[in-house]
N, C-alpha and C positions, 0 to 999 in steps of 0.2 A: 134577569133585569126586571124590576118592578114596573108595572104598567104605567105609572105616572111619569116615568123617565122616557117614555116613547112619545114621539110626536110625528105629525105629518111632515114629509120632506118639502112641502110647498114653501114654507117659510125659509128653509135653508136655501132653496133654489132662488127665491126672490132676492134674498140678501146677496147671494153670489152673483146674480145677474147685475145688481147695482154696482158691486165692487168691480167687476170685470168691465162694465161700461166706463167707470171712472179711469181705470187703467188705460184703456184705449184712448180716452180723451186726453190724458196727460201726455201720451206718446205723440199724439197729433200736434199738441202745442209746442213740441220740441222742433218741429219742422220750420226752418227759416228760409226766407226768400234770398237767393244768392245776390251778391253785390254786382257780379259781372252781368253783362248784357248778352242776350241771344243764346246761341248754341253753347258757347264757352261757359256761360253761367249755369245752363242746364247740366252740362257735363260735370261741372264742379260738384253738383249736389247728387249725382247719380249714386255714389256710395252711400250717402245718407238715405236716399229713397230705398235702396236695396236692403239696408239693415232695418229700416222702418217696416218694409214689406214682410221681412222674416218675422220681426217681433209682432206685427199685427196678425199675421197668419197664425203664429204660435199661440197668441192669446185667443183669437177667434175660434180656432179649432179646439182648443181646450174648453171653450164655452160650449161648443157643439157636443163634445164628448162628455162633458159634465152633465149636460141635459140628458144625454142618452143613458148615462150611468145612474143618475139619481132617479130616473123614471123606472128603473128596474125594481125599486123597493117602495113599499107603501108605508114604511115606518123608519124613523131615524132615532137612534139612541144617542147617548152622550158621546160614545166613541166616534160615531159618524160625524157629529157636530164638531168635535175637536179636530178630527182629521180634516174636515172641510176648512176650518179656520187655518190649520197648518198649511194646507194647499194654497189658500188665498194669500197668506203671508208671503210665501215665496213668489207667487205670481205677481203680487203687487210690487216686488222689487225689480221687475223687468224694465220699467221705464228708466230707473236709475242706471242699470247696467247697459241699456240701449244708449242713453246719453253718454255714458262713460266711454263706450267703444267708439262712438262717433267723435267725441272730443279728442280722443287719443289717436285718431286717424287709423283705426283698425290695426294698431300694433299688436304684437304677439300676446303681451300680457293682458291687454284689454279684451282680446278675443277669448283668452283662457278664462277670464272671469265671467264673460258673457255666457260661455258654454257651461261653466260650472253652475251658474244660476239656473240654466235649463235643466241640468241634472238634478238639482235639488227640487225644482218644480215637478219634474217627472217622477221623482221618488215620492214626493208628498202626494201626488195624484195616485200613485200605486197604493199608498197607505189608505187613501180614501176608498179606492176600489176594494181593498181587502176588508175594510170595515163594513162596506155595503155587502160584500160577498158573505160576510159572517151573518148579517141580517137575513139574507136570502137563504142561507143554509138552515137557520133557525126556523124560518117560515116554510121550509121544504120547497123552495122555489128556485133553487140553484140549477142552472142548465149547463150543458157542456160548452156552450158558447161563452159563458162567463169565464170559465177556466182558460179557454183559448185566447180570449181578449187579454186576460191577465198575462199570459205568456208573451203576447205581442207587446205589452207594456214593458215587460222585462227586457225584451229584445231591443226596444227603443233606447232604454237606459244603457245597454251595452254599446250601441252605436254612438251615443253621446260620449261615453267613456273613451271610445276610439278617437272621436273628434278632439277630446280634451288632450289626449296624448300627443297629437300632432299639431296642436294649436301654436306652439312655439316655432315649429319648423315649417308648417304649411297652413298659416291661418285662414287663407281663402278656401282651401280644401276642407278644412274643419268646419267652416261656416256652410259650405255646400252640403256636408253630411247632416248638419242641423236642419237645413232646408229639406233634405230628403226625408228625414223623420217626420217633419211637419206634413209633407205631401201624403205619406202613407196613412196618416190619421185623418185625412179629409173626410173619409167615411169610416166611422168607428169600427165597423166589422169587416173592412176590406182585408182580404188575406186570411180570414177566419172561416173555418168550415162550419156550415149550418149544422144545427143539431141533428137534422135528418141524415146528413152525410156521415156524421160521426156514428150514429146509431147503426146505419147500414154497414159501415166498415167493421164495427164490432160484431154485427150479425154474421157477416161473411167470414170473419175469423173463426167464429164459433162453428 
């Protein structure tokens, strides 16, 4: 890749931060005050608040993981830029699917679409991870932790697929699985062996 096609990831991250901030703002605007008074009114909007919480956490944790991922590289080529745009495209659709699942009262089909959007977002983030992994490999900065986190990304997609298959029969359980995936990504490297542990394991085998 010619040198003039490489750039600092700072601009990419700043643009992504702005888009993600707008996504969260749009979701907040969808929250409506209930017509009923007191506890009955609050109870009526609890499903709305629960879905909003999942969507907010989903978006916010992607922002944290995006920051963690982009800071692994000092250069961004065109492949990284396009992969990032592809990720932001799918993430930007989340407010629509959040509104859709709320409008349809969490019926099976709306939950199916909601989870499908999460799968496409997760897959697009995996593509971004792979494009940055490629830059790290070229710069000879690839670590064992990068490969382990990539496997964690793939496992998350598998859990989303399981949730998708049960969306029609058990929509609430399917949403619970999505919430579980969100929780395990609160810390980007949770469940991932540090590089030292992997090196020690390899040494002991030798």
